[in-house]
N, C-alpha and C positions, 0 to 999 in steps of 0.2 A: 181661467178666471179673468174677469174684467173688474174694474174698480167698483162697479155697481154691486158686486157680490161681497164686497168688503165694506160693511156699513161705515159711513163717515170718512172714507178714504179719499185722498187727493194725491195726485202726482204732479210735482212742481219742480222747477229748477232749484238746485241747492244754492244756499247763500252761506257766507261765512258765519252767520248766526247758527247754522246747523252743525257746525264743526264738532262741538262737544258731544252732541248726541250721535253723530256719525262715528266718532272715535269709539264710543261705548258699543255701538252696534257692530262695528267691524271687529272689535276685540271679542265680542260675544260670538260672532259667527266664525272667526278664524281660529278660535281655540279648538273647535271640533276639527277643522282642517289640519291644524297642527298635530293633533293626536293621530289622525288618519295617516298623515305623511311623516310622522316621527321627527318633527322639527318645530322648534319655537322661533326659528330664524326667518320670520316673514315680516316684511315691512308693515303689514296690517296690524301686527301685534307690537311693533316697536316704535311706530311713528308717534311723535308728540302732537299736542294740539296745534301748534304753529304749522307743522307739516301737513296735517289734515286740512287746516284752513287754507294753506297755500294750494293744495291739490284742487280745492273747489274752484280756484281761480285759473288754474292751468289746464284743467280738463273740463269738458262739458259734463256737468253732474246733475243728477236728479234724485229726489227723495220721494218716498211715499209715506204719508202720514195718515194714521187712522185716528181721527180727532187730534189730540195734541201729541200722540205717540209716534215717533219715527219708527217705521216697521220695515222699510226696505230702501235700497238705493242702488244706483248704477252710475257709471261714468264712461265717457268715451273721448278719444282724441285722435287726431290725424298723426300717422306715423309714416315712415319712408315707404316709397314705392306704391303710393295710393292706398295704403291701408288705413283702416279705422279700428283702433285698439279699444276693446271693451274691457273694463276692469271694475274691480270692487263691486261685483254683482252680489248683493247680500239681502237676505230676508230674515227677519226675526225668527229664531228657531221654533217658536210656537206656531208660526204661520207657514213654515216650510212644507212643501209637498202639496200645496193647494193652487199652484199656478202663478203666484206672484213673481217668481223668478223668470218664468217664460214671458210674462207681460213686460217686465223690466228689460229683458234681453231684446225683445221686439222693439220696444221704445227706443233703446239706444241705437239699434240698427236703423230705424226710421229717421233718426236725427243725424246720421252721417252726412257729410258733404256730398253733393251730387256727383263729384268726380271720384268718389271712393270706388276702388276696384275690388277690394276684399275686406272682410271683417276678420280680425285676429284677436285671440285671447289666450290666456294661460290659466291652467288649473293644476292642482297637485296630481301627480301620477297615481296616487292611491285614492283620489276623490271620485270614486265610481259613480256616485249619484250626480255630481256635477258633470262628469264626462258624458253620462247618459243623457242629461238634459241638453247639452250642447250638440251631441250627435243627433238627437231627435230634431233639433232645430236646423240641421243641415251642415253642421261643422264636421270637419274631418281632421284627424291627426296629421301633423306635418313635422318635418325636421325643424328644430330650432334655427332661427335665422342668424344665430351668433353662437360662439362657444359658451357652453353652459358653465356658470360658476355659481357658488352660493346656493340660494334657494332654487334657482333655475335648474340645478342638477336633479331636482325632485319634481320638475314640472312637465306637463304635457302642453304642447303648443297646438292650437286648433285654428283652422282657417275655414272661411266660407266665402264663395264668390258673392259679390254685391249684386 
């Protein structure tokens, strides 16, 4: 998929004005993940509006709008050891499976700083569709770089050379 195949779609940097819609979209998307992974203890489901708004300023964040509707998003940030962490990759459930996730993942990778050595991300261990997407994009499972607690006990850590 490219944005030309999604009528009226635009990919733009997220702004604090997008926070309320982002919070709705992430809750919509992560309920399915919560069911698959048997936990409601995920920040995407528990963050309040102020936290979502703050994340827009501390991560590089992008949104896809189809007309006025926010239908997808992704974010990235620099982490230790030259990593670029990609997070909150989400697509409205009615548009899932048509390539928008791949497009957002590639977009986040392209916007990593030039000194990035590897891309890193997390997904639920039972989120087979997500894992398949990331593995098709060249990501490989790796040991967690820290001792797993909380929601990370149910996560898969994936890495890809930059």
